[in-house]
C-alpha positions as CSV (number, residue, x, y, z in Angstrom):
1,X,57.6,21.6,4.7
2,X,58.4,25.2,5.7
3,X,61.3,23.9,7.8
4,X,63.5,23.1,4.8
5,X,62.8,26.4,3.2
6,X,63.5,28.4,6.4
7,X,66.6,26.4,7.2
8,X,68.0,27.1,3.7
9,X,67.1,30.7,3.9
10,X,69.1,31.2,7.1
11,X,72.3,30.2,5.4
12,X,75.0,32.9,5.4
13,X,76.7,32.0,2.1
14,X,74.4,32.4,-0.9
15,X,76.7,30.5,-3.2
16,X,76.8,27.5,-0.8
17,X,73.0,27.6,-0.4
18,X,72.3,27.0,-4.1
19,X,70.5,23.7,-4.8
20,X,72.1,20.8,-6.5
21,X,69.7,20.8,-9.4
22,X,66.9,22.6,-11.1
23,X,64.4,20.2,-9.7
24,X,65.6,20.7,-6.1
25,X,65.4,24.4,-6.6
26,X,61.9,24.2,-7.9
27,X,60.8,22.0,-5.1
28,X,62.3,24.4,-2.5
29,X,60.7,27.3,-4.2
30,X,57.3,25.7,-4.2
31,X,57.6,24.9,-0.5
32,X,58.7,28.4,0.2
33,X,55.8,29.9,-1.7
34,X,53.4,27.7,0.3
35,X,54.9,28.9,3.6
36,X,54.8,32.6,2.5
37,X,51.2,32.3,1.3
38,X,50.2,30.6,4.6
39,X,50.3,34.0,6.4
40,X,51.8,32.4,9.4
41,X,55.4,33.7,9.2
42,X,56.6,36.8,11.1
43,X,57.7,39.8,9.1
44,X,61.4,39.1,9.3
45,X,61.0,35.6,8.1
46,X,58.8,36.9,5.2
47,X,61.6,39.1,4.1
48,X,64.1,36.3,4.4
49,X,61.8,34.0,2.5
50,X,61.2,36.5,-0.2
51,X,65.0,37.0,-0.7
52,X,65.5,33.3,-0.8
53,X,62.7,32.9,-3.3
54,X,64.3,35.6,-5.6
55,X,67.6,33.7,-5.4
56,X,65.9,30.4,-6.3
57,X,64.0,32.0,-9.1
58,X,67.2,33.4,-10.6
59,X,68.9,30.0,-10.2
60,X,66.0,28.3,-12.1
61,X,65.9,30.9,-14.9
62,X,69.7,30.6,-15.3
63,X,69.5,26.8,-15.6
64,X,66.7,27.0,-18.1
65,X,68.6,29.6,-20.1
66,X,71.7,27.4,-20.1
67,X,69.6,24.4,-21.5
68,X,68.0,26.7,-24.1
69,X,71.5,27.8,-25.2
70,X,72.6,24.1,-25.5
71,X,69.6,23.3,-27.6
72,X,70.3,26.2,-29.9
73,X,73.9,24.9,-30.3
74,X,72.8,21.4,-30.9
75,X,70.1,22.4,-33.4
76,X,71.9,25.2,-35.1
77,X,70.7,28.8,-34.8
78,X,67.0,28.0,-34.8
79,X,65.5,27.1,-31.4
80,X,63.5,23.9,-31.7
81,X,61.4,22.3,-29.0
82,X,63.1,19.5,-27.1
83,X,61.2,16.2,-27.2
84,X,62.2,13.5,-24.8
85,X,62.3,10.1,-26.5
């Protein structure tokens, strides 16, 4: 569980470390939060984990904003809730 989060966090290139999808980013973020909340990580890994978490959060927010923008375009200027059929 924490292994995948810490291995991703140690990547040297932030752009290369971005997940392939929103779902992958969210899963990694949840695993990272679990490991941070466990209280078992050394201070340097806590800082690295926090930085990775901030990066994943920004990635997720950007993806959601892009989808919201697409919905606005598809529905006109008024934002309407998306309903999966």
